[in-house]
C-alpha positions in Angstrom: 137.2 -40.9 -157.1 136.7 -37.5 -155.6 139.0 -34.8 -157.1 141.5 -33.8 -154.4 141.3 -30.3 -155.8 137.7 -30.1 -154.6 138.9 -30.8 -151.0 141.5 -28.1 -151.4 138.9 -25.6 -152.7 136.6 -26.3 -149.8 139.4 -26.1 -147.2 140.8 -22.9 -148.8 137.4 -21.3 -148.8 136.8 -22.0 -145.2 140.3 -21.1 -144.1 141.7 -21.1 -140.6 141.0 -23.9 -138.2 137.8 -24.8 -140.2 139.8 -25.4 -143.4 142.4 -27.5 -141.6 139.7 -29.6 -139.9 138.0 -30.3 -143.3 141.4 -31.4 -144.8 142.1 -33.7 -141.8 138.5 -35.0 -141.8 138.7 -36.0 -145.5 142.2 -37.6 -144.9 140.7 -40.0 -142.4 137.2 -39.9 -143.8 138.2 -41.3 -147.2 139.7 -44.3 -145.4 136.5 -44.8 -143.4 134.5 -44.8 -146.6 136.8 -47.2 -148.4 136.5 -49.6 -145.5 132.7 -49.2 -145.1 132.0 -49.6 -148.9 134.8 -52.1 -149.5 132.6 -54.8 -151.1 130.4 -52.4 -153.1 130.3 -51.5 -156.8 132.8 -48.8 -157.9 130.0 -46.5 -159.0 128.4 -46.8 -155.6 131.6 -45.9 -153.9 132.1 -42.9 -156.2 128.6 -41.6 -155.5 129.1 -42.2 -151.7 132.3 -40.1 -151.8 130.6 -37.3 -153.8 127.7 -37.3 -151.3 130.2 -37.0 -148.4 132.0 -34.1 -150.2 128.7 -32.1 -150.1 128.4 -32.8 -146.4 132.0 -31.7 -145.8 131.4 -28.5 -147.8 128.4 -27.7 -145.5 130.4 -28.6 -142.4 133.2 -26.3 -143.5 130.8 -23.4 -143.7 129.3 -24.0 -140.3 132.7 -24.5 -138.6 134.0 -21.3 -140.1 131.0 -19.5 -138.7 131.5 -21.1 -135.3 135.2 -20.2 -135.4 134.4 -16.6 -136.3 131.8 -16.3 -133.5 133.9 -18.0 -130.8 134.8 -15.7 -128.0 136.2 -18.3 -125.6 139.5 -20.1 -126.0 137.9 -23.4 -125.1 135.8 -23.5 -128.3 138.7 -22.5 -130.5 140.8 -25.2 -128.9 138.0 -27.8 -129.5 138.0 -26.9 -133.2 141.8 -27.1 -133.5 142.1 -30.4 -131.7 138.8 -31.9 -132.8 140.1 -35.1 -134.3 142.1 -35.8 -131.2 138.9 -36.3 -129.3 137.7 -39.9 -129.7 134.1 -39.0 -129.1 134.1 -36.2 -131.7 136.0 -38.4 -134.2 133.5 -41.2 -133.8 130.6 -38.7 -134.2 132.2 -37.4 -137.4 132.7 -40.9 -138.7 129.0 -41.7 -138.2 127.9 -38.5 -139.8 130.3 -38.9 -142.8 129.1 -42.5 -143.5 125.4 -41.4 -143.0 126.0 -38.5 -145.5 127.6 -40.9 -148.0 124.4 -43.1 -148.1 122.2 -40.3 -149.3 122.2 -37.4 -151.8 119.6 -35.6 -149.8 121.1 -32.1 -149.2 118.7 -31.4 -146.3 120.2 -34.4 -144.4 123.7 -33.3 -145.2 122.8 -29.9 -143.7 121.4 -31.5 -140.6 124.3 -33.8 -140.1 126.8 -31.0 -140.6 125.1 -28.8 -138.0 125.1 -31.7 -135.5 128.8 -32.1 -136.0 129.5 -28.4 -135.7 127.3 -28.2 -132.6 129.4 -30.9 -131.0 132.4 -28.7 -131.4 130.6 -25.9 -129.5 129.5 -28.1 -126.7 131.7 -29.1 -123.7 131.9 -32.9 -123.2 129.5 -34.7 -121.0 126.6 -32.2 -121.3 123.2 -33.4 -122.3 123.5 -31.9 -125.8 127.0 -33.4 -126.4 125.7 -36.8 -125.4 122.5 -36.5 -127.5 124.4 -35.5 -130.7 125.8 -39.0 -131.6 122.3 -40.5 -131.1 120.7 -37.7 -133.2 123.3 -38.2 -135.9 122.3 -41.9 -136.2 118.6 -41.0 -136.2 118.7 -38.3 -138.9 119.9 -40.8 -141.6 116.8 -43.0 -140.9 114.1 -40.3 -140.9 112.0 -39.2 -143.8 111.7 -35.4 -144.6 108.1 -35.5 -143.3 109.2 -37.1 -140.1 111.9 -34.5 -139.6 109.3 -31.7 -140.2 107.0 -33.3 -137.6 109.8 -33.2 -135.0 110.5 -29.6 -135.9 106.8 -28.7 -135.5 106.5 -30.5 -132.2 109.6 -28.8 -130.9 108.4 -25.4 -131.9 104.9 -25.9 -130.4 106.1 -27.5 -127.1 109.5 -26.0 -126.4 110.5 -22.9 -128.3 109.5 -19.6 -126.9 110.5 -16.0 -127.7 113.2 -14.3 -125.6 112.8 -12.0 -123.9 109.3 -12.8 -122.7 107.4 -10.4 -122.3 108.9 -8.4 -125.1 109.6 -4.7 -124.8 106.3 -3.5 -126.2 103.1 -1.9 -124.9 101.2 -4.6 -123.0 98.0 -3.7 -124.9 99.6 -4.9 -128.1 101.0 -8.1 -126.6 98.2 -10.4 -127.7 98.5 -9.4 -131.4 102.3 -9.6 -131.2 102.2 -13.1 -129.7 99.6 -14.3 -132.3 102.0 -13.0 -135.0 105.0 -14.7 -133.4 103.2 -18.1 -133.2 102.0 -17.7 -136.8 105.4 -16.8 -138.2 106.9 -19.8 -136.4 104.3 -22.2 -137.7 104.3 -20.8 -141.3 107.5 -22.7 -142.4 105.7 -26.0 -141.5 102.6 -25.2 -143.5 100.5 -26.9 -144.6 100.1 -28.4 -141.1 99.2 -32.0 -141.9 97.6 -34.6 -139.5 100.0 -36.8 -137.7 100.3 -40.2 -139.5 100.4 -43.2 -137.3 103.3 -44.9 -139.2 105.4 -41.8 -138.8 104.7 -41.7 -135.1 105.6 -45.3 -134.8 108.9 -44.9 -136.7 110.1 -41.8 -134.8 109.3 -43.6 -131.6 111.4 -46.6 -132.7 114.3 -44.2 -133.3 114.0 -42.9 -129.7 113.0 -39.4 -130.9 109.7 -39.4 -129.0 107.7 -41.2 -126.4 103.9 -41.3 -126.6 101.8 -40.6 -123.5 99.5 -43.5 -122.7 98.2 -42.1 -119.4 97.5 -38.5 -120.4 98.0 -35.9 -123.0 99.0 -32.3 -123.2 96.4 -29.5 -123.4 97.2 -27.1 -126.3 96.0 -24.0 -124.5 98.4 -24.6 -121.6 101.3 -25.5 -123.9 100.9 -22.3 -125.9 100.1 -20.0 -123.1 102.9 -17.4 -122.4 102.0 -17.7 -118.6 102.5 -14.0 -118.0 100.9 -11.9 -115.3 98.7 -8.8 -115.8 98.7 -6.5 -117.8 99.9 -9.1 -120.4 96.9 -11.1 -121.7 96.5 -13.5 -124.6 93.3 -14.9 -126.1 93.8 -18.6 -126.9 90.4 -19.0 -128.5 91.0 -16.1 -130.9 94.3 -17.6 -132.0 92.8 -21.1 -132.6 89.7 -19.9 -134.3 90.6 -16.6 -136.1 94.3 -16.7 -137.1 95.5 -18.2 -140.4 97.1 -21.3 -138.9 95.3 -21.7 -135.6 92.6 -24.0 -136.8 95.1 -26.2 -138.7 97.3 -26.4 -135.7 94.3 -27.5 -133.6 93.5 -30.3 -136.0 97.1 -31.4 -136.2 97.2 -31.4 -132.4 94.1 -33.5 -132.0 95.3 -36.0 -134.7 98.2 -37.1 -132.5 100.6 -34.2 -131.9 99.2 -33.9 -128.3 100.4 -37.4 -127.5 104.1 -36.7 -128.4 106.7 -36.3 -125.7 110.0 -35.4 -127.3 113.2 -37.0 -126.0 116.5 -35.2 -126.0 117.3 -36.7 -129.4 113.9 -35.6 -130.8 114.2 -32.1 -129.5 117.8 -31.7 -130.8 116.7 -32.8 -134.3 113.6 -30.7 -134.0 115.6 -27.6 -133.1 117.9 -28.2 -136.1 114.8 -28.5 -138.4 113.1 -25.5 -137.0 116.3 -23.3 -137.4 116.9 -24.6 -140.9 113.3 -23.7 -142.0 113.0 -20.4 -140.2 116.5 -19.1 -140.5 116.4 -18.2 -136.8 119.0 -19.8 -134.5 117.6 -21.3 -131.3 119.5 -21.3 -128.0 119.7 -24.8 -126.6 119.4 -24.6 -122.8 118.6 -28.0 -121.4 120.5 -27.8 -118.1 117.7 -25.7 -116.7 114.9 -27.1 -118.9 111.7 -28.3 -117.2 109.0 -29.8 -119.4 105.3 -29.3 -118.8 103.5 -32.2 -117.3 100.7 -33.9 -119.4 97.1 -33.4 -118.4 95.1 -36.2 -116.7 93.2 -38.3 -119.2 
């Protein structure tokens, strides 16, 4: 059995609405776990609850940060009344049970960020609707598959803001090479895409694979800026530390991947976790690049 003092410590450390949310979450969450693991061995149940406690501790930290950063009353209200929302409550239940089934702290971190992000998002947006699906998928992904989604998301969808940056245009090419390299570094070594991994993440609706065309890496990476901003793709691919490895990874199968909303959401979470840089999720105006002809 989980020591109730542990819950009190987590809630007290978070304080405010975040602490109250964690207390309420465990109040209903323990019943969810008892029901889900009703016919399992006592040791399995105890381990499951300990796993969920780690998830709740990470959730408390993220909700506390969300609460501190909130400038609009709507977000604060969503935190206070979170468990009155049936969609959030069901998402939390899925995440809590998923966290109980693994001791993997990385997955606990991912699940807690998804739940916290749901508090930030208004209902019926693309992100809000994708979060429950992503919560279910995370529990079924291997660490390598999550890193693949993170890499694909960085390469195909994450770009610096503002672009162009406030620098002398003659230094832009070097700056952009460095930006790409620093974004790729957390995913190094850049391994070839394994066919079983691709099949599995496709089964979880994280990606689709293009059967009629593929993306061209030069067009995907190009900053698409007018003069005087220029960038040398060939130099990046051939001369920078990770350019050649990215090209090999791309040709091995990364070029065939089209990320779904679920795959992008997980990919953003993985990217942010590895780089420590938060990414703004802006899908209402997002327009993906079209694949090239075969």
